[in-house]
N, C-alpha and C positions, 0 to 999 in steps of 0.2 A: 504493500500500500504506500509506504513512504517513498520507495524508489520511483513509483509512478508519479507521485506528487513532485518529487525533485525534478523529474524530466519535464513535467508540465510547467513548473516554475521557470526552468531554463527556456522553454519554448515561448512562454509569455514574454519574458524579458527580451528574447531574441527578436520577436516580431513587433513588440510595442514599445521598446525602449525602457527608460527608467520609470519605475512605479514606487510609491511609498509602501512601507510594510503594511499599512492599513488596507491599501488597495489590493495588494497581493493576498492578504488574509481573506478579504471579502471574495475575491475571485476564486480562491482555492477552498473556501469554506473551512478555514482553520483560524486559530488565534494568532495575534501578532507575535506572541512569544514563540509559537511554532515556526513562524516565518523566519525569525531571527536564528533559531536553532538550525533550520534548513540552510540558511545562508552560510552559517559557520561550517556546516558539514560539507557544503559544496566548495567552500574556500579551502578547507583542509584537504579535499580531494584533488586540488590543483586547478579548479575552475576559476578563471580570473573575474571574480565577482566582488563588488565593493559597495559600500553605502556612503552617500554624501549627506551632510547635515545642511540645515537651512531651509528657507521657504521653497526653494526650487530643487531641493535635494531628493534623494530616493535611492533605491537599490538598482544597480546597473551592472551590465557586463562590459568588459573592456571592448572598445570599438573594434569591430572586425572579427570578434570571436563567434564561431558557429559550432554547434554540436551536431554530430551525426545522428541519424534517426534510429539508433540502436534501442531506444526505449519504446519503439512501436510494438504493440501487441499483434498477435496473429489476426484477430478479428479486425483491428484497425487497418492493417495492411490489406486484407481482403476487401473491406468496405471501400478503401481508397481506389482500388483498381476496378471494383464493380461500379463505382460512380462515374467512370469515364464514358462519355457518349461521343464517339468520334464523329458521327454525323452532324449533330448540332455544333460541335466545336469547329468543324470545317466550315459550316455556314457562317459562323461568327468570324471566320478568318483566323482561327486559332488552332487549326488542325496540327500543323507542324510543331507549334509551341506545346500543345498537350502531349504529343508523342515524345518530344524531347524531355519534358518534365517527368513523364512516367518512366523513361529510361533512367533518368538520374535518380529518382526515388528507388527504383529497382536495384540500381547499383549500390545504393547506400544501405539497403536492408541486409540483415544477417542472412546467411545461406538458407536456413530453414524457412524463414519468412519469404525469401525470394522464390523458393520453390512453390510455396503455397499460392503466392500472388500470381505467378506464371500459370499455374494450373487453373486458377480461377478464370483468367483471361481465355484460356483454351476451351473452357467448358461452359461459360456463361456469356451471353450477349444481350445487351439492352437495345431495343428498337423503340424509339419514342413515338413513331408515327402510327396512325390507325390503319386497319385493314383497308385494302382497295383504295389507297390514297397514294398517288404518285409524288405527293409533296408539292407545296406551293412554291412558286418562284419568288425568291426574296433577294433580288440583285442588290438592294440597298442596305441589307442587314449589317454588313461589315462597317459601313459608314455610320449607321445608327449606333452600333455597339461602340465604335471608337469615340463618338461624341459623348455617349453615356460614361465611358471610362474616364475620359479627360475632363468631364464636366463642362463641355462647350455647348452653347446654344445651337440649335439645329433648325434649318429652314427646309420644309418639305412641301411637295405637292401631293395631295391625298385624294384618291379616287372616291368620290361620294356620289352614288347613283351614276350618272353618265359624265358629269363635268368634274374635273379635278379642282380642288380648292387649295389655296396657299395657306400655310400655317407656320408661325414662328414658335418653336417649342423649347422648353427647358427639359431635356431628356433625363429622366430619373432612373430608368432601368428597363431591361428587356426580360420577357417571360416566355418560356416555351410551354404551351398547354396543348396536349393531345396532338402533337406534331405541327402546331400552328404557333408562329412567333407573334408576340405583341410588344408594343412599345408603350410604356407608361411615362407620361410627360406632363409638365405644367404648361398651360396656355391661358392667357387672360386671367391669371390668378386662380385657376381651377386645375385639378388633376384629371387628366383624361387618358383613355386607353385607345391605341390605334393598332389596327392589324397591319403588320409590316408588309404583307404581300400587296396591300393596296397603296403603298407609297410609290408614286410615279417617279419622283426625283427627290434627292436628299443631298444637302451640302452643309458642312459645318460653318458656323459663323464666328466672327471674332468676338472678343469680350467674354463675359461670364453671365451666369444667371444665379438667382438666389434659390438654393435648394431648401425646401421646407424643413424647419428645425425638427429633428427627431423622426424624419420620414423613414419608415420601415417597409421595404418593398414586399417582403413576404406577407407581412400583416395586412398591408393594403390590398394585395392580390386576393388573399383569403376572404377578406371582408367584401370586396367588390364582386368577387365570383359568387359568393353566397347571396348577395343582394340581387345580382342579375338573375340567378335561378329562382329566387324567392319572388321577385317583383315582375318577372316576365308574365304576360297575359296567358291565362290558362282556361281550359274548357273541359267540363266533364262529359264524357261520351260513354253511352251504354252500348255494348256490343254482345252478340252471341257468337260463339265460336266452337267448332267441333273440337272435342278434347284432344284428339291426336294432331290438331293443327295449331295448338297454342304456340308452338315454336315459330311457325310462319308469322303469326301476329307479333311475336316478340322481335323477329327480324325487322318487321316494318316500323314498329313504334319504340323499340328498345326493351331490353330485358328488365331493366330496373322499373320501367313503367308497368309492365305486366306483373312483376313480382309485387309491386305496391298496389295493384288494383284491388278494389272491393269485389268479392265474389257474392253475387246475388243468389237468393234461394228460390226465386220464382221457378216453377216447373217449366220445362221446355219440351215441346212436342217431339223433338228429335233427339232429346238427351244431350243437347249442347250446353256448354257453360255460358253463363251470363256474367259479364264483368263490367264494372264501372271504372273507366280509365281516366286519369288526369293527364291531358295532353297540353303542351305549350303551344303558343302561337295559333289561336283558333282559326285564322284564315287559311292555314296550311294543313290543318288536321285531316281534312278529307283526302289530301294527296298522300299522306303517310298511310292512311287506312286503305286506300286504293291499292297500295303495293302488296297488301295481303291477299288480293284477288278474291276468289270465291271461298276462301277459308273462313270468312266472317260475314256477319250481317250487322249493319249499324241500325240500332233501334231508336236512340235518342242522341242529341236533340234533332228536331226536324231540319234545321238549316244545314247541318252536316250531311244528313241523308240526301238533301236536295243537291248540294254541291257535288257529292259523290256520284249521284245519278247523272248530273249534267256532264261531269268529266268522263264517265264511262260511256255516255251516249255519244259524246264527241269522238271518243276513241273508236266506237263502233262505226260511226259515220265515215271516219277516215279510212278504215279498212274496207268498208263497203265500196267507197268511192274508188279505191285502188284495185278493186277486184280481187280480194284475198281468197285463199283456199277456203273450202267449207269449214275445215277444222279451226282455222284462225277466226273466222266469222262467228262460229259457235262459241269459242272461248270469250270473245269480246262481248257477245250477248249475255253470256253467263255472268260476266263481271258487272254489267249494267243491271242484271236481274238482282244481284245481291243488294244493291241500294233500294230496290223496290220492295224488298221483303220476301223474295223468293229464295228458299234455301239452295245453297250452291253444291250440296252433295259432299 
């Protein structure tokens, strides 16, 4: 336990410079007396550590001193290498930097930990993108990331609907969510989120901007994501679905939506399940349900049924106009029949 604390004390001083005994005690959750004992122990072991008195004093390491990573545990080494995402790093323009850093860390590890870390890379791979997604083009991500890192203002043209709009931003951070990159930035005194793939052009500006005091990117993202999901418009839709086709419904609307659905106890003439689903974005709900085809029938509300019927009818008309084969025409009519309340088999 003490050896781990001594290593942590060294690494804190190495990365953050001089700190008071009180600050180190709070960081390591020990007493000030324990910190002084640890400093004496490190000094006796030959570590060039010293304490300065006065208002600007503190405990410091001699400039230029660096410790090797021999205090890293097996779990920490494995976690470090599992956390590397070469795809996102390359998109940020850091692919070669990450590769070089991992090589240096690997070289500094003891032989036993080096073997475990190498084996982890051979046997585990993290892919941040979702299925059936080729990935969005983000040609300006490296420019955005550089402005974020250097704290420089950013001027972008952002595609909103059909016309790009110009924005001067104070870039606060970038976030990778489900394979999609987002920029969090200040504009006109407010914090906004921009999808990086919609940035038409980006250039760093001279000068600086005022970063909000105490801004925490992870906390902001968690709060804004929760608010987005909580506040997005929703609609309750009652459907009936053949029990062996619940998977097809889940593919269309999402497994979490089906798992969270209310199961209704009303009897069904065909023995189908009746579910009340909570779907986001009411204007698009019928399109998602249409993807389930004849596996479901929408019962409520009437406006979703009517939109589904209208969409299915347009599909049927399109295939009739193009002279489809009888089988395709039958399938299209079946899909339209679902919305009218005719079981799809």
